[in-house]
C-alpha positions as CSV (number, residue, x, y, z in Angstrom):
1,M,27.0,-7.3,10.5
2,S,29.0,-4.4,11.9
3,S,29.9,-4.1,15.6
4,A,27.9,-0.9,15.8
5,S,24.7,-2.6,14.5
6,S,25.1,-5.4,16.9
7,D,25.8,-3.2,19.9
8,P,23.1,-3.8,22.5
9,Q,22.9,-0.1,23.4
10,V,22.3,0.8,19.7
11,V,19.6,-1.9,19.4
12,V,17.8,-0.6,22.5
13,E,17.9,3.0,21.2
14,V,16.5,1.9,17.8
15,L,13.6,0.0,19.5
16,S,13.0,3.0,21.8
17,E,12.8,5.3,18.9
18,A,10.4,3.0,17.1
19,L,8.0,2.5,20.0
20,P,5.9,5.7,19.7
21,Y,5.5,5.0,15.9
22,I,4.4,1.4,16.6
23,Q,1.8,2.7,19.1
24,Q,0.6,5.4,16.7
25,F,0.2,3.1,13.7
26,S,-1.0,-0.1,15.3
27,G,-4.4,-1.1,13.8
28,K,-3.9,1.3,10.8
29,T,-3.5,0.4,7.1
30,V,-0.4,1.1,5.1
31,V,-0.5,0.6,1.3
32,V,2.9,0.0,-0.2
33,K,3.7,0.1,-3.9
34,Y,6.6,-2.2,-4.6
35,G,8.8,-1.9,-7.6
36,G,12.1,-0.7,-9.0
37,N,15.4,-1.8,-7.6
38,A,13.7,-3.1,-4.5
39,M,12.1,-5.7,-6.7
40,T,15.1,-6.8,-8.6
41,E,18.1,-6.9,-6.2
42,S,18.3,-9.9,-3.9
43,T,19.3,-8.1,-0.7
44,L,16.6,-5.5,-1.2
45,I,14.0,-8.2,-2.0
46,D,14.7,-10.0,1.3
47,S,14.6,-6.8,3.4
48,F,11.3,-5.7,1.8
49,A,9.7,-9.1,2.7
50,R,10.9,-8.9,6.3
51,D,9.7,-5.3,6.6
52,I,6.2,-6.2,5.5
53,V,6.1,-9.2,7.9
54,L,7.4,-7.0,10.8
55,M,4.7,-4.4,10.1
56,K,2.0,-7.0,10.4
57,E,3.5,-8.4,13.6
58,V,3.4,-5.1,15.4
59,G,-0.3,-4.6,14.5
60,I,-0.1,-2.6,11.2
61,N,-2.1,-3.8,8.2
62,P,0.1,-3.7,5.1
63,V,-1.4,-4.0,1.6
64,V,1.2,-4.5,-1.1
65,V,0.6,-3.4,-4.7
66,H,3.3,-4.3,-7.2
67,G,4.5,-3.5,-10.7
68,G,6.4,-5.6,-13.1
69,G,7.2,-3.6,-16.3
70,P,10.8,-5.0,-16.8
71,Q,9.6,-8.6,-16.2
72,I,6.8,-8.1,-18.8
73,G,9.3,-6.6,-21.3
74,D,11.7,-9.6,-20.8
75,L,9.0,-12.2,-21.5
76,L,7.7,-10.3,-24.5
77,K,11.2,-10.2,-25.9
78,K,11.7,-13.9,-25.4
79,L,8.4,-14.5,-27.2
80,N,9.4,-12.2,-30.0
81,I,6.5,-9.8,-29.4
82,E,7.5,-6.2,-30.1
83,S,6.9,-3.6,-27.4
84,R,5.7,-0.2,-28.4
85,F,5.2,2.8,-26.1
86,V,3.0,5.9,-26.3
87,N,3.7,8.6,-23.7
88,G,5.6,6.1,-21.7
89,M,2.8,3.5,-21.7
90,R,3.0,0.1,-23.3
91,V,0.6,-0.4,-26.2
92,T,-1.2,-3.5,-25.1
93,D,-3.1,-5.6,-27.6
94,S,-4.9,-8.9,-26.7
95,Q,-1.7,-11.0,-27.1
96,T,0.3,-8.6,-25.0
97,M,-2.4,-8.5,-22.3
98,D,-2.2,-12.3,-22.0
99,V,1.5,-11.9,-21.3
100,V,0.9,-9.1,-18.8
101,E,-1.6,-11.3,-16.9
102,M,0.8,-14.2,-16.9
103,V,3.7,-12.1,-15.6
104,L,1.9,-9.8,-13.1
105,G,-0.8,-12.1,-11.9
106,G,1.4,-15.2,-12.0
107,L,5.1,-15.0,-11.9
108,V,5.7,-11.7,-10.1
109,N,2.7,-11.9,-7.8
110,K,3.4,-15.4,-6.6
111,S,7.1,-14.7,-6.2
112,I,6.3,-11.8,-3.8
113,V,3.8,-13.9,-1.9
114,N,6.3,-16.7,-1.5
115,L,9.0,-14.3,-0.2
116,I,6.6,-12.8,2.4
117,N,5.5,-16.3,3.5
118,Q,9.1,-17.5,3.7
119,S,9.8,-14.6,6.1
120,G,7.0,-15.7,8.4
121,G,4.0,-13.8,7.0
122,K,0.7,-15.0,5.6
123,A,0.4,-13.4,2.2
124,I,-2.4,-14.0,-0.4
125,G,-1.9,-13.0,-4.0
126,L,-4.6,-11.3,-5.9
127,T,-5.3,-9.4,-9.1
128,G,-7.9,-6.6,-9.4
129,K,-10.1,-9.2,-11.2
130,D,-10.5,-11.3,-8.0
131,G,-13.8,-10.3,-6.4
132,A,-14.0,-7.6,-9.1
133,Q,-12.1,-5.4,-6.7
134,I,-10.6,-3.1,-9.3
135,R,-13.2,-1.9,-11.8
136,A,-11.4,-0.4,-14.8
137,R,-12.1,1.5,-18.0
138,Q,-9.9,2.0,-21.0
139,L,-7.5,4.8,-20.7
140,K,-7.9,7.5,-23.4
141,V,-4.6,8.9,-24.6
142,E,-4.7,12.3,-26.4
143,H,-1.9,13.6,-28.7
144,Q,-1.8,17.0,-30.1
145,S,0.9,18.8,-32.1
146,P,0.9,22.5,-32.8
147,E,-0.5,22.2,-36.3
148,M,-3.5,20.1,-35.2
149,T,-6.8,21.9,-34.5
150,A,-8.0,19.1,-32.2
151,P,-6.3,16.4,-30.2
152,E,-6.0,12.9,-31.7
153,I,-7.3,10.0,-29.5
154,I,-4.8,7.1,-29.6
155,D,-5.9,3.6,-28.9
156,I,-3.3,1.8,-26.8
157,G,-5.4,-1.2,-26.2
158,H,-5.8,-2.9,-22.8
159,V,-4.3,-0.1,-20.8
160,G,-6.7,1.1,-18.2
161,E,-7.5,3.5,-15.4
162,V,-9.3,2.9,-12.2
163,E,-13.0,3.5,-12.2
164,S,-13.8,2.2,-8.7
165,I,-12.3,0.1,-5.9
166,S,-14.1,-2.5,-3.8
167,T,-12.3,-3.0,-0.5
168,E,-14.4,-5.9,0.8
169,L,-12.0,-8.7,-0.1
170,I,-8.9,-6.7,1.1
171,E,-10.5,-5.9,4.5
172,M,-11.6,-9.5,5.0
173,L,-8.1,-10.8,4.4
174,A,-6.5,-8.1,6.6
175,A,-9.0,-8.9,9.4
176,R,-7.8,-12.6,9.3
177,D,-4.1,-11.6,9.5
178,F,-3.4,-12.2,5.8
179,I,-1.3,-9.7,3.8
180,P,-2.9,-8.9,0.4
181,V,-0.5,-8.7,-2.5
182,I,-2.2,-7.2,-5.5
183,A,-1.3,-7.1,-9.1
184,P,-2.6,-4.0,-10.9
185,I,-4.9,-5.6,-13.4
186,G,-8.5,-4.3,-13.5
187,V,-11.7,-5.5,-15.2
188,D,-14.5,-3.7,-16.9
189,A,-18.2,-4.4,-16.8
190,K,-17.9,-6.7,-19.9
191,G,-15.1,-8.7,-18.3
192,H,-12.2,-7.2,-20.3
193,S,-8.8,-7.1,-18.6
194,Y,-6.8,-3.9,-18.3
195,N,-3.2,-3.3,-17.3
196,I,-3.1,-0.2,-14.9
197,N,-0.2,1.8,-13.6
198,A,0.7,0.3,-10.2
199,D,1.3,3.7,-8.6
200,L,-2.2,4.8,-9.6
201,V,-3.7,1.5,-8.3
202,A,-1.9,1.8,-5.0
203,G,-3.1,5.4,-4.6
204,K,-6.8,4.5,-5.3
205,I,-6.7,1.5,-3.0
206,A,-5.2,3.7,-0.2
207,E,-8.0,6.2,-0.7
208,A,-10.7,3.5,-0.7
209,L,-9.3,2.0,2.5
210,N,-8.9,5.4,4.1
211,A,-5.3,4.3,4.7
212,E,-2.9,5.9,7.2
213,K,-0.1,5.9,4.7
214,L,0.6,5.4,1.0
215,M,4.3,4.5,0.4
216,L,5.7,4.5,-3.2
217,L,9.1,2.9,-3.6
218,T,11.2,4.5,-6.2
219,N,14.8,4.5,-7.5
220,V,15.5,8.0,-6.3
221,A,16.3,9.5,-2.9
222,G,12.9,11.3,-2.9
223,L,11.5,14.6,-4.3
224,M,14.3,17.1,-4.8
225,N,14.4,20.8,-5.1
226,A,16.3,22.8,-7.8
227,E,19.6,22.4,-5.8
228,G,19.3,18.6,-5.7
229,E,18.4,18.5,-2.1
230,V,15.8,16.0,-0.9
231,L,12.6,17.7,0.4
232,T,11.7,15.6,3.4
233,G,8.4,17.1,4.4
234,L,5.8,18.9,2.2
235,T,2.2,20.0,2.3
236,T,-0.1,19.5,-0.6
237,F,0.0,23.3,-1.2
238,Q,3.8,23.2,-1.4
239,V,3.6,20.3,-3.9
240,D,1.1,22.1,-6.0
241,A,3.5,25.1,-6.1
242,L,6.5,22.9,-7.1
243,I,4.5,21.5,-10.0
244,A,3.4,25.0,-11.1
245,D,6.9,26.4,-11.1
246,G,8.4,23.4,-12.9
247,T,10.5,21.9,-10.1
248,I,8.5,18.7,-10.4
249,Y,8.5,17.5,-14.0
250,G,9.0,14.6,-16.3
251,G,8.9,11.0,-15.0
252,M,8.4,12.1,-11.4
253,L,5.3,14.1,-12.1
254,P,2.8,11.2,-12.4
255,K,4.1,9.6,-9.2
256,I,3.8,12.9,-7.3
257,R,0.3,13.5,-8.7
258,C,-0.7,10.0,-7.5
259,A,0.6,10.8,-4.0
260,L,-1.0,14.2,-4.0
261,D,-4.4,12.9,-5.1
262,A,-4.2,10.2,-2.4
263,V,-3.6,12.8,0.4
264,K,-6.3,15.1,-1.0
265,G,-8.6,12.0,-1.1
266,G,-8.2,11.3,2.6
267,V,-5.0,9.3,3.1
268,N,-3.2,10.8,6.1
269,S,0.2,10.9,4.4
270,A,2.0,9.8,1.2
271,H,5.7,8.9,1.0
272,I,8.1,8.8,-1.9
273,I,10.8,6.6,-0.6
274,D,14.2,5.3,-1.8
275,G,13.7,1.6,-2.5
276,R,17.4,1.2,-3.1
277,V,18.0,1.5,0.7
278,P,17.7,-1.8,2.6
279,H,14.6,-1.8,5.0
280,A,13.5,1.5,3.5
281,V,9.9,0.9,4.5
282,L,10.7,0.4,8.2
283,L,13.1,3.3,8.2
284,E,10.5,5.6,6.8
285,I,7.7,4.5,9.3
286,F,9.7,3.8,12.5
287,T,12.5,6.4,12.6
288,N,12.7,10.1,13.0
289,A,14.9,10.7,9.9
290,G,13.1,8.6,7.3
291,V,14.4,7.9,3.8
292,G,12.4,10.0,1.4
293,T,9.7,12.7,1.0
294,Q,6.5,12.8,3.1
295,I,3.5,14.7,1.7
296,M,0.7,15.6,4.1
297,D,-2.4,17.8,3.8
298,A,-2.2,21.4,5.2
299,Y,-4.4,21.8,8.2
C-alpha cells in the first residue's frame, strides 16, 4: 500500500466524499453484471467481492448476475465438444446446454458465492430456474443476405431471451440480508433450459426490481466518442443519437441497448464501467469521478 493511500487525511477525505452517496443509495437496489477481466484476474476478483460486501454493509441491496462464456468454452474444449457461433452467440444443443448449466449454475456461480462469503457477506447462488424466476423463450435468429427475398430463421438451440422475471425470491433473500448471485439460465413453460446473455438478464432483473442502478462491468474504459474520449454522462436521447450516427457500433451495441432499455424501463441509471480497475463498483457509486459511462433518462 502506498503512503498516500494510507495517509489518514486521504482516508478521511474519501469517506467524506462517499457519505452523501451512502445516504442517497441506502435501502436501494443495485444490479451488477459481473464478467470480463474482473472475473478472471485474482486481484480484481477479490476487490469485486469486497465491493459487494461493503455495499450490503452500508445498506445497499446488491444483486449480482454473472456470465461465464470463457469458462464454458474451456470445458467444452476439454470434453472435445466443438463450439460454433452464429452472430456471436454460441450454438447450444442439448449436450452443450448440460455443460452450460454445469459451468454457470455450478462452478462459476458457487465460486462467486464463496468469494463473497469469504469477504464477510452472505451470498446465495441461484439460476433463473430456481423459483422459475427467469421465464425464457427460445431466441429466434434471423439471417438475410442481399440475394435473399426473405430472412432465414436459424435454430441455435437452447439460447434464449427473457420472457418475464419473477422478483419474489430475490426480494425475500435481500430482505433477510442475503446477496443473490444469479446465473443467466432461464426456463420455459415446458421446463426446457435456456442460456441467456448475462447483460440482458441483468437489465431485465433491474427493470423488474425497479432498481436504482444497473452496472455492467466491461473490459473497456466506458463508452467513447469518435475521438476516443470516454463519455462520462449521457441521456437516453444522446445515446439514441450516438447509435443513429454510428458512433456506437459492433460489440458495444448490444450492451448499450441493454443499458438503454433498462433506463427507459424505469431503472434510475445504468453504468458501463471498467471492470479492469480495482474496486470499480465502489469508485463508480461512491466517488464524484467514477470509472465509466452513466446513462440516465432525460427529464
